PLY file of the C-alpha trace (Angstrom):
ply
format ascii 1.0
element vertex 82
property float x
property float y
property float z
element edge 81
property int vertex1
property int vertex2
end_header
-0.06 0.60 -0.01
0.92 3.66 -0.43
1.13 6.01 2.03
-1.95 7.49 0.73
-3.72 4.31 1.79
-3.14 5.01 5.14
-4.89 7.97 7.47
-2.30 7.20 9.57
1.06 8.90 8.33
3.52 5.93 7.68
6.82 7.71 9.05
9.85 6.45 11.26
8.47 5.38 14.73
10.07 4.40 17.64
8.98 0.67 19.02
7.69 2.09 21.83
5.64 5.15 20.52
4.09 2.50 17.98
3.38 0.48 20.53
1.58 2.78 22.70
-0.67 4.15 19.61
-1.87 0.29 19.06
-2.13 -0.23 22.89
-3.99 3.42 23.76
-3.36 3.13 27.41
-0.39 4.86 29.49
1.19 1.59 30.09
5.31 1.94 30.70
7.34 1.60 27.27
9.00 -1.54 27.96
5.19 -3.09 28.07
4.26 -0.72 24.70
7.70 -2.29 23.20
6.86 -5.92 24.67
3.10 -5.81 23.11
4.45 -5.10 19.80
7.09 -8.18 19.56
3.92 -10.04 20.36
1.56 -8.76 17.95
4.44 -9.31 15.45
4.76 -12.39 16.52
1.48 -13.20 15.58
1.14 -12.61 12.40
2.41 -15.13 10.12
5.36 -14.01 7.87
5.27 -10.52 9.40
8.77 -10.86 11.51
10.79 -12.18 8.23
9.67 -9.71 6.21
10.70 -6.76 9.02
13.78 -8.82 8.38
14.03 -8.63 4.47
13.45 -4.82 5.07
16.64 -4.76 7.19
14.59 -4.86 10.68
16.98 -5.80 14.06
16.28 -6.30 17.51
18.69 -3.75 18.46
16.99 -0.92 16.60
14.83 1.72 18.41
12.92 2.89 15.41
11.02 1.02 12.87
12.00 2.39 9.47
9.12 3.69 7.08
9.10 0.22 4.72
8.89 -1.38 8.37
6.08 0.65 9.85
4.39 0.21 6.34
4.38 -3.71 6.54
3.27 -3.91 10.14
0.55 -1.25 8.79
-0.50 -3.96 6.16
-0.29 -7.16 8.76
-1.65 -5.56 11.76
-3.53 -2.51 10.42
-3.80 0.81 11.33
-3.30 1.88 14.75
-6.55 3.31 16.07
-5.01 5.79 18.29
-2.53 8.73 17.31
0.81 9.55 18.64
0.93 13.03 19.88
0 1
1 2
2 3
3 4
4 5
5 6
6 7
7 8
8 9
9 10
10 11
11 12
12 13
13 14
14 15
15 16
16 17
17 18
18 19
19 20
20 21
21 22
22 23
23 24
24 25
25 26
26 27
27 28
28 29
29 30
30 31
31 32
32 33
33 34
34 35
35 36
36 37
37 38
38 39
39 40
40 41
41 42
42 43
43 44
44 45
45 46
46 47
47 48
48 49
49 50
50 51
51 52
52 53
53 54
54 55
55 56
56 57
57 58
58 59
59 60
60 61
61 62
62 63
63 64
64 65
65 66
66 67
67 68
68 69
69 70
70 71
71 72
72 73
73 74
74 75
75 76
76 77
77 78
78 79
79 80
80 81
């Protein structure tokens, strides 16, 4: 999908930032990152696609291409970043 196909901007997001956008609560950043990791694991092929797009566990942010892959697999977050 292209940028215009999403209502939420496709841009680099921090792992915790994106997790908070999906969860929509005031959890700690670590819980938001853990939630994202679990959701990625639930989607068949998503982790492999992210790795193909250059993802590694030490990176702090998802790239634009990785965010697009996450949105395609999980759907857009309900909440927006402040």
